[in-house]
Each structure stands twice: as structure tokens, then as C-alpha cells.
C-alpha positions as CSV (number, residue, x, y, z in Angstrom):
1,M,31.5,-94.9,-96.0
2,A,34.4,-95.5,-92.8
3,K,37.6,-94.5,-93.4
4,R,39.8,-97.7,-92.3
5,Q,42.6,-97.1,-89.6
6,P,45.9,-97.0,-90.5
7,L,48.3,-99.1,-89.3
8,L,50.7,-97.5,-87.2
9,K,53.8,-99.8,-87.8
10,P,54.4,-103.1,-89.4
11,V,53.9,-105.9,-87.1
12,P,56.3,-108.6,-87.2
13,I,55.1,-112.2,-88.1
14,R,56.3,-113.4,-84.7
15,E,53.5,-111.5,-83.3
16,V,50.9,-112.7,-85.3
17,L,51.8,-116.2,-84.4
18,Q,52.0,-116.1,-81.3
19,G,48.0,-114.6,-81.2
20,L,47.1,-117.6,-82.9
21,M,49.2,-119.9,-81.9
22,K,48.8,-121.6,-77.8
23,P,52.1,-120.7,-76.3
24,L,52.6,-124.7,-75.8
25,D,52.8,-125.2,-79.7
26,W,56.2,-123.3,-80.1
27,G,58.0,-125.8,-78.8
28,N,55.5,-128.7,-81.0
29,L,56.7,-126.6,-84.1
30,G,60.6,-127.6,-83.5
31,Q,59.4,-131.3,-83.0
32,R,57.4,-131.3,-86.1
33,S,59.9,-130.5,-87.7
34,R,62.6,-133.2,-86.6
35,I,59.8,-135.5,-87.0
36,R,58.8,-134.8,-90.6
37,Q,63.1,-134.7,-91.3
38,V,63.4,-138.0,-89.8
39,W,60.4,-139.2,-91.7
40,E,61.9,-137.6,-95.1
41,A,65.2,-139.5,-94.0
42,V,63.6,-143.1,-93.3
43,V,61.0,-143.4,-95.4
44,P,62.1,-144.6,-99.6
45,P,61.5,-141.9,-101.6
46,E,58.8,-143.5,-103.8
47,M,56.6,-143.7,-101.0
48,L,56.9,-140.4,-99.9
49,P,54.0,-138.9,-102.2
50,H,51.7,-141.1,-100.5
51,T,52.2,-140.4,-97.6
52,R,50.8,-137.3,-94.9
53,L,51.9,-136.9,-91.3
54,L,48.4,-135.9,-89.3
55,E,49.7,-135.7,-85.7
56,V,51.2,-136.8,-82.4
57,R,48.4,-138.1,-80.3
58,R,49.5,-140.0,-76.8
59,R,52.9,-140.9,-78.1
60,E,51.8,-142.5,-81.4
61,L,52.4,-140.6,-84.8
62,W,49.5,-140.8,-86.8
63,V,50.1,-141.2,-90.9
64,E,47.6,-141.2,-93.6
65,V,48.6,-143.5,-96.3
66,S,47.0,-143.5,-100.2
67,A,46.5,-147.0,-100.1
68,A,46.2,-150.3,-97.9
69,A,49.2,-151.5,-99.6
70,W,51.2,-148.5,-98.7
71,G,50.0,-149.2,-95.3
72,Q,51.4,-152.7,-95.1
73,E,55.0,-151.2,-96.3
74,L,54.8,-148.6,-93.5
75,Q,54.4,-151.5,-90.7
76,F,57.0,-153.1,-92.7
77,L,59.3,-150.3,-92.0
78,G,57.9,-149.0,-89.0
79,P,60.5,-150.4,-86.2
80,G,63.6,-149.0,-88.4
81,I,61.1,-145.6,-88.1
82,L,60.7,-145.8,-84.5
83,H,64.5,-146.1,-84.0
84,E,65.2,-143.4,-85.5
85,L,62.7,-140.6,-84.2
86,E,63.8,-142.2,-80.9
87,K,67.3,-141.1,-81.6
88,A,66.1,-137.8,-82.8
89,L,63.6,-136.6,-80.1
90,G,64.6,-139.0,-77.5
91,P,62.7,-142.0,-75.7
92,G,59.7,-142.4,-75.4
93,I,58.1,-139.1,-77.2
94,I,57.1,-141.5,-80.0
95,Q,56.5,-145.0,-78.7
96,D,53.9,-146.0,-82.0
97,L,53.1,-145.9,-85.2
98,R,49.4,-145.5,-86.4
99,L,48.0,-146.0,-90.0
100,R,44.5,-144.5,-91.5
101,I,43.9,-144.9,-95.1
102,G,43.0,-141.9,-96.8
103,S,43.7,-139.6,-100.2
104,G,47.4,-139.4,-98.7
105,K,49.2,-136.2,-100.4
């Protein structure tokens, strides 16, 4: 059986993550964090367990909801959520909210 080569020194987690992620993803981490902060501040607490942020695609924030009723409720809150996201991220970053029915969280 071949012996495993010992590591010369510990590798910082930042180096490991840089090897796994594309360079542009580092900027997106900050943006995703701000989106989550705004989401958790604006969406009512009883609704949070029934939603899951999926991705930002073509200036649209995609959200999965656990049932159609939660999606309808989010449609009513949509303009306020978009307004808060614009304040946090800047104009034009997120222009629409898209919903998909799934399992939520």
C-alpha cells in the first residue's frame, strides 16, 4: 500500500475557495449576502421558512416558495422588496422578482 504524502503546511481556506470558485464569484458573495440581509429584513418572519432564495438571473431574483399561497403573498410584497433591494444594491441590479413553487426550505 502506498503511503500518503504529508502536507507541507496548512492551506488557508481562502486559497481552497479560490480554487473552487470563478474569480467573479467573490464579488457575488457580497451581493448575495446583502440580498439575504434585505430579504430577511423585509419578508415577514412567518413567511421566511416557506421561501428559499435561488439565484439572480438576468436582473431577476428567483425565489422558491413552498405553496402557491405564499407566492401570492410575495407578489403583494414584491414592490416593497424590490425597493429595498434597490436601496441596498443600487439601481438596476434586481429589476424583478420571479417565483417558483417547490419545497421552499
